[in-house]
Residue frames relative to the residue before (quaternion, step in Angstrom):
aa qw qx qy qz dx dy dz
M 1.0000 0.0000 0.0000 0.0000 0.00 0.00 0.00
N 0.6497 0.5202 -0.3077 0.4611 3.50 1.01 -0.94
K 0.6107 0.5640 -0.3387 0.4407 3.55 1.12 -0.76
W 0.6674 0.4973 -0.2970 0.4681 3.61 0.93 -0.87
L 0.6344 0.5353 -0.3260 0.4525 3.55 1.05 -0.85
K 0.6328 0.5339 -0.3273 0.4554 3.56 1.04 -0.80
H 0.6561 0.5139 -0.3090 0.4581 3.60 0.96 -0.89
I 0.6578 0.5067 -0.3080 0.4644 3.56 0.98 -0.92
G 0.6441 0.5340 -0.3138 0.4489 3.56 1.02 -0.85
V 0.6535 0.5060 -0.3114 0.4690 3.57 0.97 -0.84
A 0.6446 0.5285 -0.3167 0.4526 3.57 1.00 -0.86
I 0.6546 0.5053 -0.3117 0.4680 3.58 0.95 -0.90
A 0.6481 0.5237 -0.3148 0.4546 3.58 1.00 -0.87
L 0.6506 0.5093 -0.3137 0.4679 3.60 0.97 -0.85
F 0.6351 0.5442 -0.3303 0.4376 3.56 1.01 -0.88
F 0.6995 0.4571 -0.2771 0.4743 3.55 0.85 -0.97
S 0.6116 0.5571 -0.3484 0.4407 3.59 1.10 -0.68
V 0.6641 0.4988 -0.2941 0.4731 3.55 0.96 -0.94
S 0.6497 0.5247 -0.3177 0.4491 3.58 0.98 -0.86
V 0.6697 0.4942 -0.2975 0.4677 3.53 0.94 -0.92
F 0.6511 0.5287 -0.3132 0.4455 3.59 0.99 -0.89
A 0.6583 0.5086 -0.3034 0.4646 3.58 0.98 -0.92
N 0.6605 0.5046 -0.3071 0.4635 3.56 0.96 -0.89
A 0.6502 0.5140 -0.3108 0.4653 3.56 1.04 -0.82
T 0.6260 0.5442 -0.3332 0.4483 3.58 1.05 -0.78
D 0.6370 0.5234 -0.3272 0.4618 3.56 0.99 -0.86
K 0.6717 0.4954 -0.3038 0.4594 3.55 0.95 -0.89
V 0.6317 0.5265 -0.3283 0.4647 3.57 1.03 -0.80
G 0.6321 0.5381 -0.3193 0.4570 3.56 1.04 -0.90
D 0.6544 0.5038 -0.3130 0.4690 3.54 0.96 -0.89
T 0.6557 0.5229 -0.3070 0.4498 3.53 0.99 -0.89
I 0.6484 0.5227 -0.3085 0.4595 3.55 1.01 -0.90
E 0.6510 0.5209 -0.3209 0.4493 3.53 0.97 -0.90
V 0.6618 0.4968 -0.3031 0.4726 3.55 0.96 -0.90
N 0.6768 0.5030 -0.2958 0.4489 3.54 0.90 -0.98
N 0.6155 0.5467 -0.3455 0.4505 3.58 1.06 -0.78
G 0.6500 0.5160 -0.3147 0.4606 3.53 0.95 -0.88
Q 0.6668 0.4936 -0.2983 0.4719 3.54 0.98 -0.86
I 0.6378 0.5447 -0.3239 0.4378 3.56 1.00 -0.86
W 0.6914 0.4750 -0.2916 0.4597 3.58 0.84 -0.98
A 0.6205 0.5315 -0.3434 0.4632 3.56 1.06 -0.70
Q 0.6579 0.5052 -0.3055 0.4676 3.57 1.00 -0.85
L 0.6548 0.5188 -0.3130 0.4517 3.57 0.98 -0.86
K 0.6523 0.5103 -0.3160 0.4628 3.56 0.98 -0.82
A 0.6603 0.5002 -0.2976 0.4746 3.54 1.18 -0.60
G 0.6419 -0.5580 0.3148 0.4214 3.58 1.29 0.00
E 0.3735 0.7343 -0.4890 0.2866 3.58 1.25 0.18
E 0.2322 -0.7767 0.5734 0.1187 3.58 -1.01 0.84
G 0.3611 -0.7353 0.5352 0.2062 3.54 -1.17 0.62
R 0.5029 -0.6205 0.4969 0.3394 3.54 -1.30 -0.30
T 0.0448 0.7927 -0.6050 0.0602 3.55 -1.03 0.76
T 0.4926 -0.6502 0.4882 0.3104 3.54 -1.21 0.45
S 0.4963 0.6612 -0.4246 0.3691 3.59 1.29 -0.16
T 0.3672 -0.7328 0.5327 0.2107 3.55 -1.14 0.64
S 0.4261 0.7157 -0.4620 0.3046 3.59 1.27 0.03
E 0.5907 -0.6108 0.4053 0.3371 3.55 -1.10 0.73
F 0.7939 0.3522 -0.1473 0.4732 3.58 1.01 -0.83
H 0.4872 0.7033 -0.4310 0.2866 3.62 1.17 -0.04
G 0.5719 0.5765 -0.3936 0.4309 3.56 1.22 -0.11
Q 0.6144 0.5254 -0.3405 0.4801 3.57 1.28 -0.22
A 0.2631 -0.8308 0.4740 0.1256 3.56 -0.27 1.27
I 0.8078 0.0921 -0.0424 0.5807 3.61 0.99 -0.70
N 0.5604 -0.5832 0.4690 0.3548 3.54 -1.33 0.29
V 0.1667 -0.7937 0.5780 0.0905 3.55 -1.09 0.70
Y 0.4630 0.6817 -0.4551 0.3373 3.61 1.25 0.23
D 0.6546 -0.5074 0.3904 0.4021 3.53 -1.33 0.23
L 0.3434 -0.7847 0.4832 0.1811 3.58 -0.46 1.20
R 0.4847 0.6521 -0.4478 0.3732 3.60 1.23 -0.07
V 0.5037 0.6413 -0.4236 0.3945 3.56 1.26 -0.29
L 0.6171 0.5616 -0.3426 0.4317 3.57 1.10 -0.69
D 0.6038 0.5603 -0.3568 0.4408 3.59 1.12 -0.59
L 0.5323 0.6349 -0.3955 0.3964 3.56 1.21 -0.50
R 0.6447 0.5381 -0.3200 0.4387 3.57 1.03 -0.78
S 0.7499 0.4114 -0.2291 0.4646 3.58 0.76 -1.00
D 0.7518 0.4331 -0.2183 0.4468 3.58 0.97 -0.85
I 0.8022 0.2552 -0.1176 0.5267 3.60 1.07 -0.67
L 0.7394 0.4507 -0.2606 0.4269 3.59 0.61 -1.12
A 0.6614 0.5089 -0.3183 0.4497 3.61 0.88 -0.87
P 0.6823 0.4467 -0.3082 0.4899 3.67 0.82 -0.83
A 0.6264 0.5418 -0.3445 0.4420 3.61 1.04 -0.71
M 0.6368 0.5189 -0.3272 0.4671 3.59 1.03 -0.74
M 0.6367 0.5156 -0.3204 0.4755 3.57 1.00 -0.80
A 0.6741 0.4932 -0.2926 0.4656 3.57 0.95 -0.90
A 0.6318 0.5503 -0.3347 0.4312 3.59 1.01 -0.81
L 0.7227 0.4099 -0.2408 0.5017 3.58 1.03 -0.77
F 0.8005 0.3193 -0.1645 0.4799 3.56 0.39 -1.24
G 0.6233 0.5497 -0.3422 0.4385 3.58 1.06 -0.71
M 0.6787 0.4834 -0.2889 0.4714 3.56 0.93 -0.89
I 0.6129 0.5397 -0.3496 0.4592 3.58 1.06 -0.70
I 0.6621 0.5066 -0.3010 0.4630 3.58 0.91 -0.94
I 0.6438 0.5271 -0.3213 0.4521 3.59 0.95 -0.89
F 0.6953 0.4732 -0.2858 0.4593 3.59 0.88 -0.91
V 0.6155 0.5374 -0.3516 0.4569 3.58 1.02 -0.72
L 0.6724 0.4842 -0.2894 0.4793 3.58 0.94 -0.90
F 0.6399 0.5322 -0.3260 0.4483 3.58 0.99 -0.83
I 0.6809 0.4790 -0.2910 0.4714 3.59 0.88 -0.90
K 0.6226 0.5425 -0.3397 0.4502 3.56 1.07 -0.72
V 0.7118 0.4303 -0.2466 0.4973 3.59 1.03 -0.80
N 0.7841 0.3742 -0.1626 0.4676 3.57 0.83 -1.06
G 0.3475 -0.7050 0.5352 0.3093 3.55 0.98 -0.85
I 0.5569 -0.6078 0.4453 0.3495 3.58 -1.26 0.00
S 0.5327 -0.5969 0.4855 0.3524 3.54 -1.34 0.14
K 0.1511 -0.8240 0.5436 0.0524 3.57 -0.29 1.26
L 0.5302 -0.6083 0.4852 0.3367 3.53 -1.26 0.45
H 0.3906 -0.7182 0.5246 0.2373 3.57 -0.75 1.02
G 0.8015 0.1941 -0.1762 0.5375 3.55 -0.58 1.14
G 0.5035 -0.6781 0.4126 0.3413 3.57 1.27 0.00
Y 0.7169 -0.4231 0.3272 0.4472 3.53 -1.34 -0.07
S 0.4200 -0.7168 0.5058 0.2323 3.55 -1.04 0.84
G 0.4271 -0.6948 0.4699 0.3378 3.57 1.13 -0.61
K 0.6467 0.4670 -0.3200 0.5112 3.58 1.31 -0.07
L 0.1933 -0.7979 0.5649 0.0827 3.57 -0.75 1.07
V 0.2355 -0.7887 0.5621 0.0810 3.54 -0.77 1.18
Y 0.4783 -0.6687 0.4934 0.2840 3.58 -0.96 0.93
R 0.0215 -0.8219 0.5680 -0.0365 3.58 -0.80 1.08
W 0.8075 0.0989 -0.0239 0.5810 3.59 0.88 -0.95
S 0.4445 -0.6650 0.5277 0.2859 3.58 -1.09 0.72
K 0.6544 -0.4997 0.3830 0.4187 3.57 -1.26 0.29
F 0.6215 0.5393 -0.3362 0.4581 3.56 1.09 -0.70
D 0.6396 0.5188 -0.3189 0.4691 3.59 0.98 -0.84
V 0.6451 0.5108 -0.3164 0.4721 3.57 0.95 -0.87
S 0.6546 0.5308 -0.3092 0.4406 3.58 0.98 -0.86
I 0.7111 0.4354 -0.2839 0.4735 3.60 0.82 -0.90
H 0.5501 0.5852 -0.3998 0.4418 3.59 1.19 -0.43
W 0.7291 0.4128 -0.2417 0.4894 3.57 0.84 -0.97
L 0.5509 0.5892 -0.3915 0.4428 3.58 1.22 -0.44
G 0.7199 0.3957 -0.2385 0.5179 3.56 1.08 -0.71
A 0.6773 0.5454 -0.3007 0.3916 3.58 0.97 -0.88
I 0.6829 0.4921 -0.3059 0.4448 3.61 0.82 -0.94
P 0.6710 0.4593 -0.3165 0.4884 3.64 0.83 -0.82
C 0.6083 0.5683 -0.3560 0.4245 3.58 1.05 -0.74
L 0.6593 0.5004 -0.3053 0.4709 3.59 0.94 -0.88
L 0.6709 0.4888 -0.2985 0.4711 3.58 0.94 -0.87
L 0.6433 0.5161 -0.3193 0.4667 3.58 1.05 -0.73
I 0.6187 0.5363 -0.3436 0.4599 3.58 1.06 -0.70
L 0.7003 0.4714 -0.2782 0.4583 3.59 0.83 -0.97
T 0.6942 0.4459 -0.2824 0.4895 3.58 0.90 -0.87
G 0.6263 0.5347 -0.3351 0.4578 3.58 1.07 -0.70
L 0.6006 0.5500 -0.3449 0.4667 3.56 1.09 -0.69
T 0.6530 0.5110 -0.3056 0.4681 3.57 0.98 -0.87
L 0.7098 0.4693 -0.2638 0.4543 3.57 0.86 -0.97
L 0.7224 0.4421 -0.2497 0.4695 3.59 0.98 -0.80
A 0.8361 0.2043 -0.0613 0.5054 3.57 0.79 -1.03
G 0.4569 0.7390 -0.4222 0.2585 3.58 1.23 -0.28
R 0.6709 0.5175 -0.3131 0.4290 3.58 0.89 -0.87
F 0.7055 0.4533 -0.2588 0.4794 3.57 1.16 -0.57
F 0.8029 0.3078 -0.1327 0.4930 3.60 1.02 -0.77
F 0.7608 0.3652 -0.1999 0.4979 3.62 1.10 -0.56
Q 0.6615 0.5725 -0.3177 0.3657 3.57 0.78 -1.06
P 0.6627 0.5222 -0.3447 0.4114 3.65 0.85 -0.79
Y 0.7415 0.4255 -0.2215 0.4691 3.61 1.17 -0.47
I 0.7194 0.3675 -0.2500 0.5338 3.61 1.24 0.04
G 0.6381 -0.5507 0.3846 0.3764 3.56 -1.25 0.39
E 0.6252 -0.5698 0.3834 0.3708 3.55 -1.18 0.60
G 0.6478 0.5292 -0.3223 0.4432 3.58 0.98 -0.83
F 0.6701 0.4870 -0.2939 0.4768 3.56 0.92 -0.92
W 0.6435 0.5225 -0.3215 0.4577 3.57 0.99 -0.83
A 0.6401 0.5278 -0.3283 0.4517 3.59 0.94 -0.85
G 0.6728 0.4829 -0.2922 0.4783 3.59 0.93 -0.87
L 0.6485 0.5346 -0.3121 0.4430 3.57 1.01 -0.86
V 0.7140 0.4456 -0.2694 0.4681 3.58 0.78 -0.98
N 0.6232 0.5261 -0.3443 0.4651 3.59 1.08 -0.65
G 0.6586 0.4986 -0.3012 0.4764 3.58 0.97 -0.87
A 0.6367 0.5329 -0.3219 0.4550 3.57 1.01 -0.84
K 0.6488 0.5195 -0.3130 0.4596 3.57 0.99 -0.85
Q 0.6654 0.5031 -0.3095 0.4564 3.60 0.91 -0.88
I 0.6766 0.4821 -0.2941 0.4725 3.59 0.88 -0.94
H 0.6311 0.5463 -0.3308 0.4403 3.58 0.98 -0.86
D 0.6801 0.4894 -0.2908 0.4620 3.59 0.89 -0.91
I 0.6810 0.4974 -0.2903 0.4522 3.58 0.95 -0.88
M 0.7138 0.4700 -0.2571 0.4510 3.58 0.90 -0.93
A 0.4985 0.6796 -0.4208 0.3355 3.59 1.22 -0.31
I 0.6790 0.5152 -0.3035 0.4260 3.59 0.89 -0.90
P 0.6934 0.4367 -0.3129 0.4803 3.69 0.72 -0.85
F 0.5906 0.5579 -0.3741 0.4472 3.60 1.07 -0.60
M 0.6896 0.4824 -0.2894 0.4560 3.58 0.84 -0.94
I 0.6228 0.5228 -0.3414 0.4714 3.58 1.08 -0.68
G 0.6663 0.4960 -0.2916 0.4745 3.58 0.93 -0.93
W 0.6359 0.5286 -0.3220 0.4610 3.57 0.98 -0.86
A 0.6783 0.4988 -0.2984 0.4495 3.59 0.85 -0.94
L 0.6716 0.4983 -0.2992 0.4595 3.59 0.91 -0.90
M 0.6725 0.4927 -0.3011 0.4629 3.59 0.89 -0.91
T 0.6563 0.5254 -0.3162 0.4396 3.58 0.93 -0.89
V 0.7099 0.4570 -0.2613 0.4679 3.58 0.88 -0.94
L 0.7596 0.4259 -0.2214 0.4388 3.59 0.77 -1.03
W 0.7603 0.4063 -0.2096 0.4615 3.60 1.02 -0.69
A 0.4588 0.7250 -0.4370 0.2699 3.60 1.20 -0.28
K 0.6235 0.5841 -0.3499 0.3843 3.60 0.99 -0.78
N 0.7150 0.4204 -0.2504 0.4993 3.61 1.12 -0.59
Q 0.6656 0.5224 -0.2853 0.4501 3.58 1.30 -0.02
M 0.4052 0.7250 -0.4720 0.2957 3.59 1.21 0.27
P 0.5080 -0.6731 0.4428 0.3046 3.62 -0.87 0.93
K 0.1218 -0.7661 0.6289 0.0516 3.55 -1.16 0.76
M 0.6567 -0.5282 0.3599 0.4003 3.56 -1.22 0.41
Y 0.6594 0.5202 -0.3259 0.4340 3.60 0.99 -0.75
D 0.5115 0.6387 -0.4224 0.3898 3.60 1.24 -0.19
L 0.5887 0.5776 -0.3708 0.4270 3.59 1.13 -0.59
K 0.6578 0.4961 -0.3103 0.4742 3.58 0.95 -0.84
W 0.6017 0.5556 -0.3522 0.4530 3.57 1.07 -0.74
M 0.6771 0.4890 -0.2909 0.4668 3.58 0.92 -0.91
M 0.6526 0.5475 -0.3178 0.4164 3.59 1.00 -0.83
V 0.7601 0.2996 -0.1859 0.5458 3.59 1.11 -0.60
V 0.4692 -0.7138 0.4115 0.3179 3.57 1.31 0.47
G 0.6855 -0.5475 0.2777 0.3913 3.54 0.95 0.91
G 0.5695 -0.6097 0.3832 0.3965 3.57 1.25 0.12
Y 0.4888 0.6832 -0.4193 0.3442 3.58 1.23 0.32
I 0.5712 0.5771 -0.3897 0.4345 3.60 1.26 -0.14
N 0.2334 -0.8178 0.5190 0.0859 3.57 -0.77 1.08
F 0.7278 0.3395 -0.2583 0.5369 3.60 1.13 0.49
G 0.7777 0.3494 -0.2572 0.4550 3.54 -1.34 0.30
P 0.7981 -0.3097 0.2133 0.4707 3.60 -1.22 -0.44
F 0.6275 0.5560 -0.3342 0.4307 3.60 1.23 -0.32
K 0.5127 0.6829 -0.4095 0.3210 3.58 1.21 -0.42
G 0.8362 0.2025 -0.1701 0.4804 3.53 -0.96 0.96
K 0.5104 0.6389 -0.4305 0.3820 3.60 1.25 0.04
H 0.0019 -0.7844 0.6199 -0.0205 3.56 -0.91 0.94
P 0.1722 -0.8336 0.5184 0.0816 3.58 0.12 1.30
D 0.6341 -0.5399 0.4010 0.3816 3.54 -1.27 0.44
A 0.0655 0.7737 -0.6283 0.0485 3.53 -1.18 0.70
G 0.3930 -0.7068 0.5423 0.2279 3.52 -1.10 0.78
F 0.8128 -0.1559 0.1368 0.5444 3.57 -1.04 -0.71
A 0.7710 0.1253 -0.0734 0.6200 3.57 1.06 -0.79
N 0.3594 -0.7206 0.5413 0.2419 3.58 -0.96 0.79
A 0.7346 -0.4435 0.2820 0.4292 3.59 -1.29 0.21
G 0.6416 0.5272 -0.3276 0.4507 3.58 1.02 -0.75
E 0.6584 0.4993 -0.3019 0.4756 3.56 1.00 -0.83
K 0.6360 0.5207 -0.3258 0.4671 3.57 1.07 -0.72
L 0.6321 0.5274 -0.3276 0.4636 3.56 1.01 -0.80
W 0.6454 0.5078 -0.3046 0.4826 3.55 1.00 -0.86
F 0.6557 0.5348 -0.3211 0.4253 3.58 0.87 -0.94
W 0.7282 0.4354 -0.2622 0.4597 3.59 0.76 -1.00
A 0.5866 0.5344 -0.3712 0.4822 3.60 1.14 -0.50
F 0.6598 0.5018 -0.2926 0.4768 3.56 1.00 -0.89
A 0.6563 0.5185 -0.3104 0.4518 3.59 0.97 -0.86
V 0.7193 0.4518 -0.2571 0.4608 3.60 0.78 -1.04
F 0.7645 0.3633 -0.2164 0.4864 3.58 0.68 -1.04
G 0.5329 0.5753 -0.4104 0.4653 3.56 1.27 -0.19
L 0.6188 0.5258 -0.3285 0.4824 3.56 1.12 -0.68
V 0.6400 0.5209 -0.3168 0.4677 3.58 0.97 -0.87
V 0.6797 0.4861 -0.2844 0.4698 3.57 0.89 -0.98
S 0.6746 0.5048 -0.2992 0.4478 3.59 0.92 -0.89
A 0.6844 0.4865 -0.2924 0.4577 3.59 0.86 -0.96
S 0.6887 0.4564 -0.2835 0.4869 3.59 0.87 -0.92
G 0.6316 0.5456 -0.3256 0.4443 3.57 1.08 -0.73
M 0.6229 0.5357 -0.3412 0.4568 3.59 1.06 -0.72
L 0.6384 0.5242 -0.3261 0.4598 3.59 0.99 -0.80
L 0.7065 0.4582 -0.2582 0.4735 3.56 0.97 -0.88
L 0.6867 0.4977 -0.2801 0.4498 3.57 1.06 -0.75
F 0.8001 0.1830 -0.0754 0.5662 3.58 1.06 -0.74
P 0.0071 -0.8435 0.5370 -0.0078 3.63 0.57 1.10
N 0.6407 0.5298 -0.3397 0.4398 3.61 1.06 -0.63
L 0.6441 0.5195 -0.3186 0.4624 3.56 1.18 -0.53
F 0.7877 0.3218 -0.1591 0.5006 3.59 0.85 -0.98
E 0.1795 -0.8333 0.4996 0.1543 3.58 1.27 -0.46
P 0.0968 0.8172 -0.5604 0.0933 3.61 0.64 1.08
S 0.5439 -0.5787 0.4791 0.3738 3.57 -1.21 0.41
R 0.6482 -0.5070 0.3720 0.4294 3.58 -1.22 0.27
T 0.6421 0.5220 -0.3270 0.4564 3.58 0.99 -0.78
L 0.6566 0.5010 -0.3107 0.4705 3.59 0.95 -0.86
S 0.6231 0.5363 -0.3404 0.4563 3.59 1.04 -0.71
L 0.6585 0.4971 -0.3082 0.4736 3.58 0.99 -0.81
V 0.6361 0.5149 -0.3207 0.4769 3.59 1.00 -0.83
A 0.6389 0.5258 -0.3196 0.4617 3.59 1.01 -0.84
L 0.6384 0.5303 -0.3210 0.4564 3.58 1.02 -0.81
I 0.6581 0.5015 -0.3040 0.4723 3.58 0.98 -0.88
L 0.6755 0.4845 -0.2941 0.4716 3.61 0.89 -0.93
H 0.6127 0.5511 -0.3351 0.4567 3.57 1.06 -0.77
S 0.6756 0.4956 -0.2849 0.4655 3.56 0.94 -0.90
V 0.6559 0.5080 -0.3125 0.4628 3.58 0.93 -0.89
G 0.6604 0.5043 -0.3026 0.4668 3.58 0.94 -0.90
A 0.6531 0.5212 -0.3066 0.4558 3.57 1.00 -0.85
I 0.6306 0.5371 -0.3287 0.4537 3.59 1.01 -0.79
I 0.6776 0.4845 -0.2917 0.4701 3.59 0.90 -0.93
I 0.6586 0.4959 -0.3116 0.4725 3.60 0.92 -0.85
T 0.6215 0.5472 -0.3391 0.4465 3.59 1.02 -0.77
A 0.6700 0.4977 -0.3031 0.4599 3.58 0.86 -0.95
F 0.6801 0.4754 -0.2854 0.4796 3.59 0.90 -0.91
S 0.6269 0.5497 -0.3388 0.4360 3.60 1.04 -0.74
I 0.6363 0.5210 -0.3335 0.4609 3.59 0.97 -0.80
V 0.6374 0.5107 -0.3223 0.4786 3.58 0.99 -0.85
H 0.6641 0.5205 -0.2965 0.4473 3.57 0.88 -0.99
I 0.6725 0.5020 -0.2962 0.4561 3.58 0.89 -0.93
F 0.6749 0.4897 -0.2989 0.4640 3.59 0.88 -0.90
M 0.6582 0.5108 -0.3174 0.4528 3.58 0.96 -0.85
A 0.7125 0.4677 -0.2590 0.4545 3.59 0.98 -0.82
T 0.7865 0.3677 -0.1774 0.4634 3.58 0.93 -0.86
V 0.8067 0.2737 -0.1154 0.5109 3.59 0.94 -0.83
M 0.7348 0.4805 -0.2557 0.4047 3.55 0.70 -1.13
S 0.7863 0.2855 -0.1359 0.5308 3.57 0.93 -0.88
E 0.3383 -0.7526 0.5301 0.1953 3.57 -0.43 1.21
G 0.8111 0.2273 -0.1945 0.5027 3.57 -0.75 1.08
G 0.5121 0.6902 -0.4027 0.3150 3.59 1.24 -0.12
M 0.6488 0.5588 -0.3271 0.3998 3.58 0.95 -0.83
E 0.5658 0.6328 -0.3800 0.3674 3.59 1.10 -0.66
C 0.5807 0.6228 -0.3660 0.3755 3.58 1.12 -0.70
M 0.7876 0.3137 -0.1602 0.5055 3.56 0.87 -0.93
V 0.5614 0.5353 -0.4156 0.4750 3.56 1.22 0.48
S 0.8149 0.1779 -0.0677 0.5474 3.56 0.79 -1.05
G 0.4872 -0.6466 0.4492 0.3778 3.59 1.18 -0.49
Y 0.6755 0.4407 -0.2766 0.5224 3.59 1.33 -0.08
C 0.1592 -0.7642 0.6156 0.1083 3.56 -1.22 0.52
D 0.5774 -0.5780 0.4405 0.3720 3.56 -1.20 0.51
E 0.5857 -0.6100 0.4091 0.3427 3.56 -1.05 0.81
T 0.6331 0.5227 -0.3328 0.4640 3.61 1.01 -0.75
W 0.6419 0.5187 -0.3174 0.4671 3.57 0.99 -0.84
A 0.6489 0.5259 -0.3139 0.4514 3.59 0.95 -0.87
S 0.7153 0.4477 -0.2606 0.4690 3.59 0.84 -0.95
Q 0.6780 0.4960 -0.2916 0.4574 3.59 1.09 -0.63
H 0.8064 0.3022 -0.1348 0.4900 3.60 0.87 -0.91
H 0.7929 0.1594 -0.0815 0.5824 3.62 1.17 -0.47
N 0.0110 0.8795 -0.4754 0.0176 3.52 0.90 1.02
L 0.6552 0.5177 -0.3288 0.4411 3.62 0.95 -0.80
W 0.6467 0.4989 -0.3130 0.4847 3.56 1.01 -0.76
F 0.6589 0.5127 -0.3133 0.4526 3.59 0.92 -0.89
D 0.6491 0.5015 -0.3139 0.4781 3.60 1.00 -0.82
E 0.6408 0.5481 -0.3191 0.4326 3.57 1.03 -0.81
I 0.7113 0.4401 -0.2812 0.4704 3.60 0.81 -0.92
K 0.5928 0.5386 -0.3755 0.4663 3.60 1.17 -0.41
E 0.6927 0.4897 -0.2749 0.4525 3.56 0.97 -0.88
N 0.7609 0.3812 -0.2228 0.4755 3.60 0.88 -0.82
G 0.5481 -0.6762 0.3651 0.3302 3.59 1.27 0.16
T 0.5370 0.6338 -0.4081 0.3787 3.60 1.19 0.30
L 0.4149 0.7023 -0.4741 0.3315 3.59 1.28 0.10
K 0.0120 0.7934 -0.6062 0.0541 3.55 -0.81 1.09
Y 0.2245 -0.7649 0.5908 0.1244 3.55 -0.95 0.91
K 0.5091 -0.6133 0.5008 0.3375 3.53 -1.23 0.49
E 0.3547 -0.7601 0.5089 0.1935 3.55 -0.76 1.04
């Protein structure tokens, strides 16, 4: 009998224990829900927490900036990046189809004039190759989710965006080195001159119809278009590099969340501008100007190309005795 009483007593005790525990859980849940609401309200009001971290901003638990800034990425920056790359390509293809390219009058001379040193050619490609890879991977990271992801499988998209992120991070360093070297070493030949205005007014002599046909304005070592490209690359390359460093090494610089978001926006804007200018630069060097690509492959240019597109520079090196031909 005592044995049965013990079993009944244990059962009753378990029953009341479970009831009390369930009731307490409900009350705790209610308390947590209320406290969560109070906590988030306090955080939005600027309340700071406690942490063992020594970072200046780790006491800030959530962001308090206007979240409409995030819409800027999806509604403006992503389409702008697509337009900067594909839009500019389409425009140039149509332009060349209508206008044609700028041919050398009289054809190639067969004489190659020294223009760039091997070191100059090397730093050009040190910046150019990473720049192209950064444009393609940056396009994926900035606009891919809006323009590519809906049309490809999740597995492929995951691999694509992961690969793009890895390549983007790796190529950032050589790009910044190339950008810094080109900006410092080439700036002296990129200073604006009065004759650059005339070059711009006749579009450099690249138009093959109307009043612009056959015009070949004066140009020094760099023409006005090349100078415009250089300074856009120098200025917005600085924006991209500085903002990229903050995003690439957050543990080193410890930026606030707001500063990180601002850096992301500036990085995107700088990348869009560099992308648009890069497409123009690539088309002008490889397709639009006959004989132009040779300069950044061997460092030499054809004598006809030099006299036609950079006559002031060609006359200068002839006069001062620095003209050198490839043997």
